[in-house]
Structures are given as C-alpha cells and as structure tokens.
C-alpha positions in Angstrom: 57.8 -4.6 -1.5 58.7 -1.3 -3.3 58.4 -1.5 -7.2 54.5 -3.0 -6.7 51.5 -1.0 -7.5 49.0 -0.9 -4.3 46.4 -2.2 -7.2 48.8 -5.3 -7.8 49.3 -5.6 -4.3 45.4 -5.6 -4.1 44.7 -8.2 -6.8 47.7 -10.6 -5.3 46.1 -10.7 -1.7 42.7 -11.7 -3.0 42.1 -15.4 -2.6 41.8 -16.2 -5.9 44.7 -14.5 -7.2 46.7 -15.9 -10.1 50.2 -14.7 -11.0 52.0 -15.5 -13.8 56.0 -14.6 -14.3 57.6 -14.8 -17.3 61.4 -14.6 -17.1 63.1 -13.7 -20.6 66.8 -13.5 -20.9 69.4 -13.9 -23.9 66.0 -15.1 -26.4 64.6 -17.6 -23.5 61.1 -17.7 -21.9 60.3 -19.4 -19.4 56.8 -19.1 -17.0 55.9 -19.7 -14.0 52.3 -19.8 -12.4 51.9 -19.2 -8.7 48.7 -18.1 -6.3 48.2 -15.0 -4.2 47.0 -15.5 -0.9 45.2 -12.7 1.6 47.8 -13.8 4.3 50.6 -12.7 2.3 52.5 -9.3 3.9 54.3 -8.0 0.5 56.5 -5.6 2.9 60.5 -7.1 2.7 62.0 -4.3 1.4 64.8 -6.2 -0.9 64.0 -9.7 -1.3 61.4 -11.5 -3.1 60.6 -15.2 -3.0 58.2 -17.4 -4.8 57.2 -20.9 -3.2 56.0 -24.0 -4.4 54.5 -24.2 -0.8 52.2 -22.8 1.5 54.8 -20.6 3.4 54.5 -17.7 4.1 57.1 -14.9 5.7 57.7 -11.4 4.8 60.0 -12.2 1.7 56.9 -14.5 0.2 55.3 -13.1 -3.0 53.4 -16.2 -4.1 53.0 -19.8 -3.0 52.0 -22.6 -5.1 54.1 -22.5 -7.7 54.2 -25.0 -10.1 58.2 -24.7 -10.4 60.8 -24.2 -7.9 64.5 -22.9 -9.3 65.4 -26.7 -10.3 62.5 -26.8 -12.4 63.8 -23.9 -14.7 65.5 -25.3 -17.8 69.3 -25.4 -18.0 69.4 -23.0 -20.8 67.7 -20.2 -19.0 69.7 -21.0 -15.9 72.5 -20.8 -17.6 71.6 -17.2 -19.2 70.9 -15.9 -15.9 74.1 -17.0 -14.2 76.2 -14.2 -16.7 76.2 -10.7 -14.3 76.1 -8.8 -17.9 73.0 -10.9 -19.3 69.9 -8.4 -19.3 66.9 -10.2 -17.8 63.3 -9.0 -18.3 60.4 -10.2 -15.4 56.9 -9.7 -16.3 54.4 -10.6 -13.1 50.7 -10.6 -14.4 48.2 -11.3 -11.1 44.3 -11.6 -12.2 41.5 -12.3 -10.4 
C-alpha cells in the first residue's frame, strides 16, 4: 500500500492498534473506527478495504470496523457519488 509510511504500518500491525478514519466531503464528516492486526500484509498496490469482519487479504487495511459503507450517512454518500467532489480522508493509528 504505497503512500502509507513505514511508521504508520508498524503501528497498524500491532495487536492493540486502533485506526480512526475521518472522511470529509462537502462540509460533512463521518468517522469509522477499526482495528489493526499483526496478520495484515498491507501490500496491495491500488486497493484498500476496511472490514467489519476479521477477514484479511492483501487489500485489507483494518478489521473489526464499527461501520460498513451501508452504515455511512446518506448525506455523505451523496457527496461521494459526485466525481467532482473533493474528499479528504485522514487515517490516525494509535497503540
């Protein structure tokens, strides 16, 4: 997963890592909380998936998320559907 620093990956690979994902679009913000795992590979070159389950593959960034895409607010989903919409995603990992 290019673009993620070595320090970020090292923290995310710890057993007690907690990941906060802040999605901001058009004045609306949504937060998703998830967990890291020592079993993550973090190697997919183009795709990132955050999962509610414990399933891990090369695309998995985090597991045990508190929201899936269907749990996001309809307001932010509408913003994300617009290809011209600027979106800011902030990933914060704590151990």
